[in-house]
C-alpha positions in Angstrom: 6.4 -34.6 31.8 9.3 -35.1 29.4 11.0 -31.7 29.2 14.5 -30.4 28.3 16.9 -29.8 31.1 16.1 -26.7 33.2 17.8 -23.4 32.4 17.5 -21.1 35.4 16.2 -17.5 35.0 19.0 -14.9 34.9 19.2 -11.1 35.1 21.1 -8.9 32.6 22.3 -5.4 32.3 23.6 -6.0 28.8 21.0 -6.3 26.0 23.2 -8.6 23.9 23.7 -11.0 26.8 19.9 -11.1 27.4 19.3 -11.8 23.7 21.8 -14.6 23.8 20.0 -16.2 26.8 16.7 -16.0 24.8 18.4 -17.7 21.9 19.8 -20.4 24.2 16.5 -21.2 25.9 14.6 -21.2 22.6 17.0 -23.4 20.7 17.3 -25.8 23.7 13.5 -26.3 23.7 13.2 -26.5 19.9 15.9 -29.2 19.7 14.1 -31.2 22.4 10.8 -31.1 20.5 12.3 -31.9 17.1 14.3 -34.8 18.4 11.3 -36.2 20.3 9.0 -35.7 17.3 11.5 -37.7 15.1 11.4 -40.5 17.6 7.6 -40.4 17.7 7.4 -40.5 13.9 9.7 -43.6 14.0 7.2 -45.3 16.3 8.5 -44.7 19.7 5.9 -44.3 22.5 6.6 -41.9 25.3 5.4 -42.7 28.9 5.0 -39.0 29.6 3.9 -35.9 27.8 6.6 -34.1 25.7 6.8 -30.4 26.3 9.1 -27.4 25.9 8.2 -23.8 26.7 9.0 -20.4 25.2 11.5 -18.1 26.7 10.3 -14.9 28.4 11.7 -11.5 29.1 10.6 -9.6 32.2 11.2 -6.2 33.7 10.2 -4.7 37.1 10.0 -1.1 38.1 9.5 0.3 41.6 9.4 4.0 40.5 7.7 6.0 37.8 10.4 7.0 35.3 9.7 10.2 33.3 10.9 9.5 29.8 11.3 11.8 26.9 7.7 12.9 26.0 8.6 12.7 22.3 9.1 8.9 22.4 6.3 6.6 21.2 7.8 3.3 22.5 10.7 1.8 24.4 9.4 2.4 28.0 6.9 0.8 30.3 3.8 2.7 31.4 4.5 2.8 35.2 5.3 0.9 38.3 4.9 -2.9 38.2 6.1 -6.1 36.5 5.9 -6.4 32.7 6.7 -9.4 30.6 6.2 -11.2 27.3 7.1 -14.5 25.7 9.5 -14.6 22.8 10.0 -16.8 19.7 12.1 -17.2 16.6 15.3 -15.2 17.5 16.6 -16.1 14.1 13.9 -13.8 12.6 13.6 -11.2 15.4 17.1 -10.9 16.9 17.6 -7.3 15.7 14.1 -6.3 16.8 14.5 -7.9 20.3 18.0 -6.3 20.7 16.6 -2.9 19.9 13.7 -3.2 22.3 16.0 -4.4 25.1 18.4 -1.5 24.5 15.6 1.0 24.6 14.1 -0.4 27.9 17.5 -0.1 29.7 18.3 3.3 28.2 14.9 4.9 28.9 14.8 3.5 32.4 18.4 4.2 33.2 17.4 6.2 36.3 15.9 3.1 37.9 18.9 1.5 39.5 17.1 -1.8 39.9 16.0 -2.1 36.3 17.3 -5.3 34.7 16.2 -7.7 32.0 15.2 -11.0 33.4 15.2 -13.9 30.9 13.9 -17.4 31.7 11.7 -20.2 30.6 8.0 -19.4 30.6 5.1 -21.8 31.4 3.7 -21.3 27.8 4.2 -24.5 25.8 5.6 -24.4 22.3 3.2 -26.2 19.9 5.1 -28.9 18.1 3.9 -27.6 14.8 5.7 -24.3 15.4 8.9 -26.1 16.5 9.6 -26.9 12.8 10.1 -23.3 11.9 8.1 -23.6 8.7 10.1 -26.5 7.4 8.4 -29.8 7.0 4.9 -31.1 7.3 4.0 -33.2 10.4 1.0 -34.8 8.9 2.8 -35.8 5.8 5.4 -37.7 7.7 3.3 -39.6 10.2 1.3 -42.7 9.5 -2.5 -42.2 9.8 -2.8 -44.4 12.9 -0.4 -42.0 14.8 -1.8 -38.7 13.7 -4.7 -38.9 16.2 -2.4 -39.7 19.1 -0.1 -36.7 18.4 -2.0 -34.3 20.6 -1.9 -36.8 23.4 1.9 -36.6 23.5 2.8 -33.1 22.2 1.3 -29.6 22.7 -0.6 -28.4 19.6 -1.6 -24.8 18.7 -4.1 -23.4 21.3 -6.2 -20.6 19.9 -7.0 -19.3 23.4 -3.3 -18.3 23.7 -3.4 -16.4 20.4 -6.1 -13.7 20.8 -5.5 -10.0 20.0 -6.8 -8.6 23.2 -3.5 -6.7 24.0 -3.5 -5.0 20.6 -7.3 -4.3 20.8 -6.9 -2.7 24.2 -9.2 -5.2 25.9 -6.6 -7.2 27.8 -7.1 -7.4 31.6 -4.3 -9.1 33.4 -5.3 -11.6 36.1 -4.8 -10.5 39.7 -1.1 -10.7 40.5 -0.2 -11.3 36.8 2.4 -9.2 34.9 1.4 -6.5 32.5 2.2 -7.2 28.8 5.4 -6.0 27.4 4.5 -6.6 23.7 1.4 -6.5 21.6 1.8 -10.2 20.6 2.6 -13.3 22.6 5.0 -15.9 21.2 2.2 -18.4 20.1 0.4 -15.5 18.3 3.6 -14.6 16.5 4.4 -18.2 15.5 0.8 -18.7 14.2 1.2 -15.7 11.9 4.7 -16.7 10.7 3.2 -20.0 9.5 0.2 -18.3 7.9 2.5 -15.9 6.0 4.3 -18.8 4.4 1.0 -20.3 3.4 -0.6 -17.1 2.0 2.4 -15.5 0.4 4.6 -18.5 -0.6 7.7 -16.9 1.1 9.3 -17.4 4.5 8.9 -14.8 7.2 12.6 -14.1 7.3 12.4 -12.5 3.8 9.9 -9.9 4.8 11.2 -6.3 4.9 10.4 -3.4 7.1 8.7 -1.4 4.3 5.6 -2.9 2.8 3.5 -2.2 -0.3 0.1 -3.8 -0.8 -1.7 -3.8 -4.2 -4.9 -5.3 -5.5 -3.7 -5.8 -9.1 -1.2 -8.2 -10.6 0.0 -5.5 -13.0 1.8 -3.9 -10.1 3.5 -7.2 -9.2 4.6 -7.7 -12.8 6.2 -4.3 -12.8 7.8 -4.9 -9.3 9.3 -8.2 -10.5 10.6 -6.6 -13.6 12.2 -3.9 -11.5 13.7 -6.4 -9.0 15.3 -8.4 -11.8 16.7 -5.2 -13.4 18.3 -4.2 -10.0 19.8 -7.6 -9.5 21.4 -7.6 -12.9 23.2 -4.3 -12.2 26.5 -4.0 -10.3 26.6 -0.9 -8.1 28.9 1.8 -9.4 30.7 3.7 -6.6 31.2 6.6 -9.0 27.5 6.9 -9.7 25.6 5.8 -6.5 21.9 5.0 -6.8 19.1 4.6 -4.2 18.8 0.9 -5.2 22.5 0.1 -4.7 21.9 -1.5 -1.2 19.4 -4.1 -2.4 21.2 -7.4 -2.3 18.6 -10.0 -3.4 15.1 -10.4 -4.8 12.8 -13.2 -3.5 9.8 -14.6 -5.2 7.1 -17.2 -4.2 8.7 -20.5 -3.5 11.5 -18.7 -1.7 13.3 -18.3 -5.0 16.3 -16.1 -4.3 18.0 -14.1 -7.0 21.3 -12.6 -5.7 22.7 -9.4 -7.1 25.3 -9.7 -9.8 28.7 -10.0 -8.1 27.3 -11.5 -4.9 27.9 -15.1 -4.0 25.0 -17.4 -3.1 24.5 -17.9 0.6 24.5 -21.3 2.3 20.9 -21.0 3.3 19.5 -20.0 -0.1 16.7 -22.3 -0.9 17.2 -24.5 -4.0 13.5 -24.5 -4.8 11.5 -24.5 -8.0 8.7 -22.1 -8.7 5.4 -23.2 -7.2 3.0 -25.1 -9.4 0.5 -22.3 -8.8 0.7 -19.0 -7.1 -0.4 -18.8 -3.5 -3.4 -16.8 -2.5 -1.5 -13.5 -1.8 1.9 -13.9 -3.4 4.7 -11.9 -1.8 7.9 -10.5 -3.4 10.9 -9.0 -1.5 13.6 -6.5 -2.5 16.1 -7.4 0.3 18.5 -5.2 2.1 21.1 -6.5 4.5 19.6 -4.4 7.3 16.0 -5.6 6.6 14.9 -2.1 5.4 14.1 -3.3 1.9 10.7 -3.4 0.3 8.1 -6.2 0.4 5.2 -6.2 -2.0 2.1 -8.4 -1.7 -0.8 -8.8 -4.1 -3.7 -9.0 -1.7 -6.3 -9.5 -4.4 -9.7 -7.9 -4.2 -11.7 -7.4 -1.1 -11.4 -6.4 2.6 -11.2 -10.0 3.9 -7.8 -10.6 2.2 -6.6 -7.1 3.3 -7.4 -7.9 7.0 -6.0 -11.4 6.8 -2.6 -10.5 5.5 -2.2 -7.4 7.7 -3.2 -9.5 10.8 -0.1 -11.6 10.1 2.4 -9.1 8.7 1.8 -7.0 11.8 3.8 -9.4 14.0 6.9 -8.6 12.0 6.6 -5.0 13.2 7.2 -3.3 9.9 8.0 0.4 9.9 5.3 1.3 7.5 2.8 -0.2 5.0 1.2 1.5 2.0 -1.7 0.7 -0.2 -1.2 1.2 -4.0 -4.1 0.3 -6.1 -6.9 1.5 -8.4 -10.1 3.1 -7.3 -13.4 4.5 -8.6 -13.3 8.3 -8.8 -16.5 9.8 -7.4 -16.1 13.4 -8.6 -16.8 14.7 -12.1 -13.7 16.8 -12.0 -11.4 13.8 -11.7 -9.8 12.2 -14.8 -8.8 8.6 -15.3 -5.2 8.3 -14.1 -5.5 10.9 -11.4 -4.1 10.1 -8.0 -6.0 10.1 -4.7 -4.1 10.6 -1.4 -6.3 9.3 1.4 -6.5 11.4 4.5 -9.7 9.8 5.9 -11.7 6.7 5.4 -15.4 5.7 5.2 -15.5 2.2 6.7 -18.1 0.0 5.0 -15.8 -3.0 4.8 -17.3 -4.6 7.9 -14.3 -6.9 8.7 -12.8 -5.0 11.7 -15.9 -3.6 13.3 -15.6 -5.9 16.4 -11.9 -5.3 16.9 -11.9 -1.6 16.1 -15.3 0.0 16.6 -16.6 2.5 14.0 -16.4 5.4 16.4 -12.6 5.1 16.5 -11.1 7.8 14.2 -8.3 6.7 11.9 -6.0 9.8 11.6 -3.7 10.6 8.7 0.0 10.3 9.7 1.9 13.5 8.7 5.2 11.8 7.9 3.5 9.3 5.5 1.3 11.9 3.9 4.2 14.3 3.3 6.4 11.5 1.8 3.6 10.3 -0.6 2.9 13.9 -1.8 6.6 14.6 -2.3 7.0 11.3 -4.2 4.2 12.2 -6.5 5.7 15.6 -7.2 9.2 14.2 -7.8 8.1 11.4 -10.2 5.6 13.5 -12.1 7.7 16.6 -12.1 4.7 18.7 -11.0 4.5 21.0 -8.0 2.2 23.5 -6.3 -1.0 24.3 -8.1 -0.1 22.1 -11.1 0.3 19.0 -8.8 -3.4 19.5 -7.8 -4.4 18.9 -11.4 -3.5 15.2 -11.1 -3.7 14.5 -7.3 -6.4 15.2 -4.9 -6.3 14.6 -1.1 -9.6 13.5 0.5 -11.7 10.8 2.0 -11.6 7.2 0.5 -14.6 5.0 1.0 -14.0 1.2 1.3 -16.9 -1.2 0.8 -17.3 -4.9 0.9 -19.9 -4.8 -1.8 -18.3 -4.9 -5.2 -21.6 -4.2 -6.9 -22.7 -1.2 -4.7 -23.9 0.6 -7.8 -26.8 -1.9 -8.1 -28.3 -1.1 -4.7 -31.7 0.6 -4.8 -32.6 4.2 -4.0 -29.1 5.5 -4.5 -28.4 5.1 -0.8 -24.7 4.4 -1.2 -24.3 7.6 -3.3 -26.0 9.7 -0.6 -23.7 8.3 2.1 -20.6 8.8 0.0 -21.6 12.4 -0.8 -22.3 13.2 2.8 -18.9 11.8 3.8 -17.2 14.0 1.1 -15.6 10.9 -0.3 -13.7 11.4 -3.5 -12.8 7.8 -4.3 -14.1 4.2 -3.6 -12.3 0.9 -3.3 -12.5 -2.3 -1.2 -9.2 -2.5 0.7 -7.7 0.8 1.7 -9.7 1.4 4.9 -9.1 -2.1 6.1 -5.3 -1.7 5.7 -5.3 1.7 7.4 -7.5 0.5 10.3 -5.3 -2.5 10.9 -2.3 -0.3 10.8 -3.9 1.9 13.5 -4.9 -1.2 15.5 -1.5 -2.8 15.4 0.5 0.5 15.7 2.0 0.2 12.2 2.3 3.5 10.2 0.0 3.4 7.2 -0.9 5.4 4.1 -2.9 5.1 0.8 -2.2 6.4 -2.7 -4.8 5.3 -5.3 -5.2 5.8 -9.0 -8.6 6.6 -10.6 -9.4 3.8 -13.1 -13.1 4.4 -13.6 -15.9 6.8 -12.8 -19.1 4.8 -12.3 -21.2 7.8 -11.3 -20.4 9.5 -14.5 -20.9 6.4 -16.6 -17.2 5.8 -17.2 -17.0 2.1 -16.4 -14.2 -0.3 -17.0 -14.2 -2.2 -20.3 -11.7 -5.1 -20.6 -9.5 -3.8 -23.4 -9.5 -0.2 -22.2 -8.8 -1.2 -18.6 -5.8 -3.4 -19.6 -4.3 -0.6 -21.6 -4.8 2.0 -18.9 -3.4 -0.2 -16.2 -0.2 -0.9 -18.1 0.3 2.8 -18.9 -0.2 4.1 -15.4 1.2 1.2 -13.2 4.9 1.8 -13.8 4.6 5.5 -12.7 2.4 4.6 -9.7 4.8 1.9 -8.5 7.8 4.2 -8.8 5.9 6.8 -6.7 5.2 4.2 -3.9 8.8 3.0 -3.9 10.1 6.6 -3.8 7.9 7.4 -0.9 9.2 4.4 1.0 12.8 5.4 0.3 12.0 8.9 1.8 10.5 7.3 4.8 13.5 5.0 5.2 15.7 8.0 5.9 13.7 8.9 8.9 14.4 7.5 12.4 12.1 4.7 13.3 11.0 6.4 16.5 9.8 9.4 14.5 8.0 7.3 12.0 6.1 5.3 14.6 3.9 8.1 15.6 2.6 8.8 19.1 -0.9 9.0 17.4 -0.8 5.2 17.3 -0.2 4.6 21.0 -2.8 4.2 23.7 -2.9 5.4 27.4 -1.0 2.5 29.0 0.9 1.2 26.0 3.2 -1.8 25.8 6.9 -1.0 25.7 7.8 -2.9 22.5 7.3 -1.1 19.2 
């Protein structure tokens, strides 16, 4: 086996020192793979298999430490050994540092608690060693593509399942318990898929995420992003958007705020020849607490796909903003729907999250969304109820549910007390619950099929453009309110299981 020189495991009391060791091991391995791959591309043949492995972090506890009962993460479940593999410290350094700090702080009574960092036995697939830059197949002659897997480790799907997140993981006898929801290969897999689906690099994603199913919202978000970048913050008249420093669009096109110099790592790319499947846009803050918006398109499959991958970035919250069918005669076009429950007829997560699992509303998110609607519309109390209704949203994978015979969908929706219907909201909420990411939904009624008010092209376009700007401002305002909360309060205990992993 042709491997990099060995770096011995070490124990740390200081989180920053442990993170630096993670970085050293990872970069050491990545450099080895990249240099070996370059030699392979040039035609060199290796007598041995080329391999480098991910770093790991491990903790061991001999006593049960009673932590603050208000905490939702940052501590291990009991006595034993807990570990996880780590990747991409360039993307996750702040996240890893926070998790290390919390572990040592919350287990400070355990005198033997230390962070052990070393090289794991989990190989780094050579595709992931490129960090999203470069295309292996495009640089290797056809006669060497087939021999690549005989020399290097390639992605192994058996190392990337979601059993930890799904609550079905059973450690082998004598093996450590998991410390994180995701292993390093699973994280790397999602980082690559994010670049593919959204057209933007993982490092641009922010901690507060908006999903939409209509391009109109993206057009308005881009317009807003450009306006913010063109303004220089005025210290005499501070604004909520003063801390946004850049706006990123598909193709990793970076627009810096007026008065800020370009950064050395700004991509000098051109717009893509066509938009990716689910284009992503990012209002960047230096602390990562900006806003990412993704157009997921129509349907639960896309909603599941993108949230499967964004979840590895551990965002603080994601919200669905989109249009829906109003199911009540008392609703008007343009009314808002704040979801507090979901009817799940999307069928894309039934195996991972059974239908008998309740998906609870999260108080912090619900309060922020309602407060944002009130602030932007300038309506309160009983008057606010005139344009916004809280209730159950039904999500279906059948876009033409109205055509089913015997009115069976209508009966089910009525029995569930649903007030609105769409195709994505339940999926996004369920995957938020599944991956411990706070979630919420605010929809806008754009048609009322049960009352014969269906979408007509001209009418729909006019309606969307009139309502989208206000709806988007409400979503952004809600995220700004949530940003002011401490992360440990936002990441609700409702999302955590009996024996939960320590990492958020």
